[in-house]
N, CA and C of each residue as an Amber inpcrd file, in Angstrom:
protein
   384
 -28.6850000  11.7020000   8.6110000 -28.1040000  11.7120000   7.2890000
 -27.3200000  13.0090000   7.0540000 -27.9130000  14.1470000   7.4940000
 -27.2060000  15.4190000   7.3360000 -25.9010000  15.4350000   8.1150000
 -25.9230000  14.8560000   9.3050000 -24.7240000  14.8260000  10.1320000
 -23.6140000  14.0500000   9.4350000 -23.9630000  12.9290000   8.8340000
 -22.9740000  12.1380000   8.1160000 -22.4280000  12.9230000   6.9310000
 -23.3040000  13.5810000   6.1980000 -22.8770000  14.3660000   5.0400000
 -21.9550000  15.4980000   5.4690000 -22.3000000  16.1890000   6.5620000
 -21.4380000  17.2740000   7.0560000 -20.0900000  16.7340000   7.5220000
 -20.1600000  15.6120000   8.2120000 -18.9300000  15.0110000   8.7120000
 -18.0090000  14.6080000   7.5620000 -18.5850000  13.9820000   6.5390000
 -17.7910000  13.5910000   5.3820000 -17.2450000  14.8060000   4.6420000
 -18.0770000  15.8340000   4.5120000 -17.6390000  17.0540000   3.8340000
 -16.5080000  17.7170000   4.6130000 -16.6250000  17.7570000   5.9400000
 -15.5820000  18.3430000   6.7720000 -14.2870000  17.5480000   6.6920000
 -14.4140000  16.2370000   6.7080000 -13.2350000  15.3770000   6.6000000
 -12.5510000  15.5710000   5.2560000 -13.3290000  15.6010000   4.1920000
 -12.7840000  15.7860000   2.8530000 -12.0900000  17.1430000   2.7350000
 -12.7280000  18.1900000   3.2330000 -12.1330000  19.5240000   3.1840000
 -10.8390000  19.5620000   3.9950000 -10.8330000  18.9010000   5.1460000
  -9.6290000  18.8480000   5.9710000  -8.4950000  18.1330000   5.2640000
  -8.8250000  17.0410000   4.5700000  -7.7970000  16.3270000   3.8220000
  -7.2250000  17.1770000   2.7080000  -8.0900000  17.9100000   2.0280000
  -7.6080000  18.7820000   0.9630000  -6.7340000  19.9010000   1.5020000
  -7.1540000  20.4500000   2.6340000  -6.4450000  21.5880000   3.1910000
  -5.1890000  21.1850000   3.9420000  -5.2900000  20.1460000   4.7680000
  -4.1840000  19.7780000   5.6420000  -3.5230000  18.4590000   5.2890000
  -4.0350000  17.7450000   4.3160000  -3.5300000  16.4120000   3.9900000
  -2.0320000  16.3350000   3.8110000  -1.4510000  17.0660000   2.8760000
  -0.0110000  16.9640000   2.6910000   0.7810000  17.4190000   3.9130000
   0.3360000  18.4790000   4.5620000   1.0690000  18.9680000   5.7280000
   0.9840000  17.9880000   6.8780000  -0.1950000  17.4340000   7.0740000
  -0.3760000  16.4920000   8.1730000   0.4420000  15.2250000   7.9460000
   0.6020000  14.8350000   6.7030000   1.3580000  13.6220000   6.3910000
   2.8580000  13.8870000   6.3310000   3.2760000  15.1380000   6.5050000
   4.6900000  15.4560000   6.4450000   5.1990000  15.6250000   5.0190000
   4.3180000  15.6210000   4.0580000   4.7250000  15.7590000   2.6590000
   4.9640000  17.2240000   2.3430000   5.9640000  17.4710000   1.5830000
   6.3060000  18.8150000   1.1560000   6.3130000  18.8110000  -0.3650000
   5.4420000  19.5980000  -0.9980000   5.3920000  19.5690000  -2.4590000
   6.7050000  19.9980000  -3.1030000   7.5680000  20.6770000  -2.3630000
   8.8540000  21.0860000  -2.9190000   9.9690000  20.1510000  -2.4700000
   9.6180000  19.0400000  -1.8380000  10.6070000  18.0750000  -1.3560000
  11.3760000  17.5050000  -2.5380000  12.6730000  17.6850000  -2.5310000
  13.5300000  17.1860000  -3.6050000  14.4530000  16.1040000  -3.0560000
  13.8720000  15.2440000  -2.2390000  14.6420000  14.1800000  -1.6080000
  14.1210000  12.8130000  -2.0370000  15.0310000  11.8600000  -2.0990000
  14.6540000  10.4700000  -2.3110000  15.1810000   9.6820000  -1.1160000
  14.5210000   8.5820000  -0.8280000  14.8830000   7.7800000   0.3340000
  15.0040000   6.3140000  -0.0430000  15.9610000   5.6570000   0.5940000
  16.1790000   4.2220000   0.4180000  16.3120000   3.6200000   1.8060000
  16.0420000   2.3390000   1.9060000  16.2190000   1.6350000   3.1680000
  16.7300000   0.2310000   2.8840000  17.7680000  -0.1760000   3.6260000
  18.3520000  -1.5000000   3.4680000  18.6650000  -2.0670000   4.8440000
  18.8890000  -3.3700000   4.9140000  19.3520000  -4.0070000   6.1370000
  20.8750000  -4.1170000   6.0750000  21.5280000  -3.6300000   7.1160000
  22.9800000  -3.7230000   7.2310000  23.2820000  -4.3410000   8.5860000
  23.9580000  -5.4550000   8.5740000  24.2640000  -6.1870000   9.8110000
  22.9910000  -6.4950000  10.6040000  21.9190000  -6.7890000   9.9050000
  20.6620000  -7.1500000  10.5510000  19.8590000  -5.9910000  11.1010000
  20.2950000  -4.7630000  10.8450000  19.5770000  -3.5780000  11.3270000
  19.2500000  -2.6730000  10.1400000  18.1190000  -1.9470000  10.2190000
  17.7700000  -1.0660000   9.1010000  18.7100000   0.1360000   8.9860000
  19.0280000   0.4580000   7.7590000  19.7990000   1.6520000   7.4170000
  18.9430000   2.4640000   6.4650000  18.6960000   3.7090000   6.8060000
  17.9190000   4.5910000   5.9480000  18.8460000   5.6290000   5.3380000
  18.7380000   5.8070000   4.0290000  19.5570000   6.7750000   3.3130000
  18.6460000   7.7980000   2.6420000  18.9660000   9.0770000   2.8120000
  18.1900000  10.1550000   2.2130000  19.1330000  10.9950000   1.3550000
  18.6730000  11.3320000   0.1550000  19.4740000  12.1010000  -0.7990000
  18.6540000  13.3180000  -1.2280000  19.1340000  14.5190000  -0.8970000
  18.4050000  15.7530000  -1.2000000  19.2460000  16.6580000  -2.0860000
  18.5690000  17.3930000  -2.9680000  19.2510000  18.3350000  -3.8520000
  18.5760000  19.6960000  -3.7470000  19.3350000  20.7790000  -3.9900000
  18.7360000  22.1100000  -3.9900000  17.8640000  22.2970000  -5.2240000
  17.0890000  23.3470000  -5.2220000  16.1770000  23.6040000  -6.3300000
  16.8510000  24.0410000  -7.6180000  18.0330000  24.6080000  -7.5120000
  18.6970000  25.0970000  -8.7290000  20.0300000  24.3820000  -8.9160000
  20.3620000  24.1300000 -10.1500000  21.6380000  23.4820000 -10.4740000
  22.2440000  24.2020000 -11.6730000  23.5250000  24.4260000 -11.6060000
  24.2300000  25.0630000 -12.7230000  25.0640000  24.0230000 -13.4420000
  26.3700000  24.1030000 -13.2660000  27.2700000  23.1330000 -13.8880000
  27.5020000  21.9180000 -12.9990000  27.0340000  22.0180000 -11.7590000
  27.1120000  20.8780000 -10.8410000  25.9810000  20.9790000  -9.8180000
  25.7310000  19.8790000  -9.1560000  24.7350000  19.8540000  -8.0910000
  25.3670000  19.1710000  -6.8820000  25.0850000  19.6810000  -5.7050000
  25.5860000  19.0800000  -4.4750000  24.4370000  18.2990000  -3.8390000
  24.6310000  16.9990000  -3.7310000  23.6370000  16.1270000  -3.1240000
  23.9730000  16.0090000  -1.6420000  23.0090000  16.3120000  -0.7880000
  23.1760000  16.1390000   0.6500000  22.6980000  14.7400000   0.9990000
  23.6050000  13.9460000   1.5630000  23.3040000  12.5600000   1.9090000
  23.2120000  12.4260000   3.4270000  22.1970000  11.7150000   3.8890000
  22.0570000  11.4090000   5.3070000  21.8200000   9.9200000   5.4430000
  22.6330000   9.2700000   6.2680000  22.5040000   7.8480000   6.5360000
  22.1800000   7.6960000   8.0150000  21.1030000   6.9910000   8.3320000
  20.6650000   6.8280000   9.7240000  20.5330000   5.3460000  10.0480000
  21.0500000   4.9980000  11.2450000  21.0090000   3.5950000  11.6820000
  21.1770000   3.5530000  13.1890000  20.3200000   2.8030000  13.8390000
  20.4500000   2.5350000  15.2730000  20.5900000   3.8150000  16.1000000
  19.8280000   4.8420000  15.7600000  19.8400000   6.0950000  16.5100000
  20.9480000   7.0590000  16.1250000  21.8890000   6.6340000  15.2990000
  22.9610000   7.5210000  14.8620000  22.7490000   7.9610000  13.4270000
  23.4500000   9.0030000  13.0340000  23.3450000   9.4390000  11.6380000
  24.6860000   9.9720000  11.1460000  24.8240000   9.9150000   9.8540000
  26.0240000  10.3680000   9.1680000  25.5760000  11.2820000   8.0380000
  26.0780000  12.5080000   8.0320000  25.7460000  13.4800000   6.9860000
  26.9690000  13.6900000   6.1060000  26.7400000  13.6910000   4.8110000
  27.8050000  13.8840000   3.8140000  27.2540000  14.6910000   2.6510000
  28.1450000  15.1110000   1.7740000  27.7010000  15.7400000   0.5300000
  28.4740000  15.1130000  -0.6250000  27.8340000  15.0980000  -1.7660000
  28.4190000  14.5290000  -2.9780000  28.2080000  15.5230000  -4.1090000
  29.2890000  15.9080000  -4.7530000  29.2190000  16.8530000  -5.8680000
  29.1030000  16.0630000  -7.1730000  28.0880000  16.3690000  -7.9660000
  27.8930000  15.7120000  -9.2640000  28.0310000  16.7650000 -10.3550000
  28.9740000  16.5480000 -11.2650000  29.1570000  17.4550000 -12.4020000
  28.0560000  17.2000000 -13.4260000  27.4630000  18.2780000 -13.9230000
  26.4050000  18.1780000 -14.9230000  26.9630000  18.5250000 -16.2960000
  26.5540000  17.7520000 -17.2810000  26.9730000  17.9900000 -18.6520000
  25.8020000  18.6270000 -19.3860000  26.0460000  19.7620000 -20.0020000
  24.9940000  20.4820000 -20.7050000  24.3350000  19.5900000 -21.7640000
  23.0340000  19.4470000 -21.6890000  22.2780000  18.6600000 -22.6510000
  22.1160000  17.1940000 -22.2820000  22.8490000  16.7290000 -21.2800000
  22.7340000  15.3190000 -20.8780000  21.4600000  15.1100000 -20.0590000
  20.8190000  13.9950000 -20.2830000  19.5840000  13.6640000 -19.5780000
  19.8450000  13.2400000 -18.1350000  20.9930000  12.6220000 -17.8930000
  21.3330000  12.1280000 -16.5630000  22.8300000  12.3190000 -16.3070000
  23.1630000  12.5780000 -15.0470000  24.5650000  12.6530000 -14.6170000
  24.7240000  11.6910000 -13.4540000  25.8640000  11.0220000 -13.3920000
  26.0930000  10.0180000 -12.3580000  27.3930000  10.2980000 -11.6140000
  27.4240000   9.8160000 -10.3690000  28.6450000   9.8840000  -9.5700000
  28.7180000   8.6230000  -8.7160000  29.9300000   8.2090000  -8.4370000
  30.1870000   7.0550000  -7.5770000  30.5470000   7.5900000  -6.1910000
  30.0060000   6.9650000  -5.1670000  30.2980000   7.3830000  -3.8000000
  30.5570000   6.1490000  -2.9470000  31.6150000   6.1950000  -2.1580000
  31.9060000   5.1430000  -1.2010000  31.7110000   5.7290000   0.1900000
  30.8210000   5.1070000   0.9590000  30.4200000   5.6410000   2.2550000
  30.8270000   4.6690000   3.3630000  31.8440000   5.0110000   4.1650000
  32.1830000   4.1720000   5.3060000  31.1070000   4.3380000   6.3850000
  30.6540000   3.2280000   6.9340000  29.5420000   3.2620000   7.8880000
  30.0050000   3.1500000   9.3420000  31.2990000   3.2990000   9.5980000
  31.7930000   3.1730000  10.9670000  31.2050000   4.2120000  11.9130000
  30.8770000   5.3910000  11.4180000  30.3010000   6.4490000  12.2570000
  28.9110000   6.0830000  12.7740000  28.2610000   5.1190000  12.1250000
  26.9290000   4.7060000  12.5830000  26.9160000   3.2270000  12.9850000
  28.0730000   2.7380000  13.4270000  28.1320000   1.4440000  14.0750000
  28.2950000   0.2130000  13.2200000  28.8270000   0.3480000  12.0180000
  29.0690000  -0.8180000  11.1790000  30.4900000  -0.7590000  10.6290000
  31.0980000  -1.9090000  10.4660000  32.4440000  -1.9560000   9.8790000
  32.3810000  -2.0200000   8.3630000  31.1820000  -2.0050000   7.8010000
  31.0080000  -2.1160000   6.3580000  31.0310000  -0.7390000   5.6920000
  31.0040000  -0.7560000   4.3800000  30.8720000   0.4930000   3.6170000
  29.9420000   0.2600000   2.4400000  29.2960000   1.3350000   2.0440000
  28.4050000   1.3050000   0.8840000  29.1550000   1.8290000  -0.3250000
  28.9750000   1.1730000  -1.4360000  29.4940000   1.6550000  -2.7150000
  28.2540000   1.9880000  -3.5460000  28.0320000   3.2680000  -3.8130000
  26.7960000   3.7380000  -4.4420000  27.0390000   4.3680000  -5.8030000
  26.0880000   4.1700000  -6.7020000  26.0160000   4.9480000  -7.9320000
  24.7950000   5.8390000  -7.7910000  25.0420000   7.1540000  -7.7600000
  23.9710000   8.1380000  -7.5990000  23.7300000   8.7900000  -8.9580000
  22.4640000   8.8350000  -9.3510000  22.0900000   9.4700000 -10.6190000
  21.2830000  10.7360000 -10.3340000  21.6070000  11.7980000 -11.0500000
  20.8470000  13.0450000 -10.9690000  20.0820000  13.1890000 -12.2770000
  18.7710000  13.2170000 -12.1580000  17.9040000  13.2600000 -13.3420000
  16.6530000  14.0520000 -12.9870000  16.2860000  14.9850000 -13.8300000
  15.0390000  15.7570000 -13.6740000  14.9300000  16.3930000 -12.2910000
  16.0500000  16.9230000 -11.7830000  16.0110000  17.6490000 -10.5260000
  16.0130000  16.7910000  -9.2740000  16.2720000  15.4970000  -9.4060000
  16.2980000  14.6000000  -8.2540000  17.5060000  13.6790000  -8.3190000
  18.0180000  13.3430000  -7.1410000  19.1150000  12.3800000  -7.0460000
  18.5330000  11.0670000  -6.5390000  18.9600000   9.9750000  -7.1340000
  18.4720000   8.6650000  -6.7000000  19.5980000   7.6390000  -6.7880000
  19.4450000   6.5860000  -6.0280000  20.4280000   5.5070000  -6.0410000
  20.0920000   4.5660000  -7.1850000  21.0470000   4.3870000  -8.0980000
  20.8650000   3.4150000  -9.1740000  21.3720000   2.0400000  -8.7430000
  22.5190000   2.0310000  -8.0600000  23.1240000   0.7750000  -7.6150000
  23.6830000   0.9780000  -6.2140000  23.5420000  -0.0490000  -5.3800000
  24.1110000  -0.0170000  -4.0320000  24.7250000  -1.3810000  -3.7370000
  25.9580000  -1.3530000  -3.2740000  26.7020000  -2.5650000  -2.9720000
  27.2740000  -2.4180000  -1.5630000  27.0950000  -3.4330000  -0.7250000
  27.6270000  -3.4290000   0.6310000  28.9290000  -4.2220000   0.6450000
  29.9940000  -3.5810000   1.1280000  31.3260000  -4.1950000   1.1760000
  31.8170000  -4.2950000   2.6020000  32.6330000  -5.2730000   2.9820000
  33.0640000  -6.3920000   2.1510000  31.9310000  -7.4120000   1.9910000
  32.1270000  -8.2760000   1.0710000  31.1410000  -9.3130000   0.7770000
  30.3880000  -9.0870000  -0.5080000  30.4580000  -7.8860000  -1.0530000
  29.8080000  -7.5490000  -2.3230000  28.3360000  -7.9450000  -2.3360000
  27.6110000  -7.5670000  -1.2670000  26.1770000  -7.8330000  -1.1840000
  25.4320000  -6.7560000  -1.9480000  24.7270000  -7.1570000  -2.9910000
  23.9820000  -6.2060000  -3.8120000  22.7110000  -5.7970000  -3.0650000
  22.5780000  -4.5070000  -2.7760000  21.3770000  -3.9840000  -2.1100000
  20.3770000  -3.4520000  -3.1080000  20.9080000  -2.9240000  -4.2030000
  20.0240000  -2.4040000  -5.2590000  20.7600000  -2.4450000  -6.5740000
């Protein structure tokens, strides 16, 4: 019984101490992630922002598919007092093996950038 109690206590302490690090979680992570199917293959999109924003914020975008990746940045102008700021981005996917492009609406709110709407063109396939 003592062995089980020690084992459980050790496991619990390890989870508290190493849980987020072991899982790859970063408490300061300011990134959001999306995943969609494009041409029958998964496409992962990551949107990261710096910790500080003044009159604008630069969103670092990474699109990964089939072992390739595409890195871009998107500048979003911030309006003083506004709860949310939005920007439209058109992303050609030829660099990662697709003839399609994404048409995205990115929203910056509470220190994070997220995809509000995603459309795959041509064909106007709504992804989000």
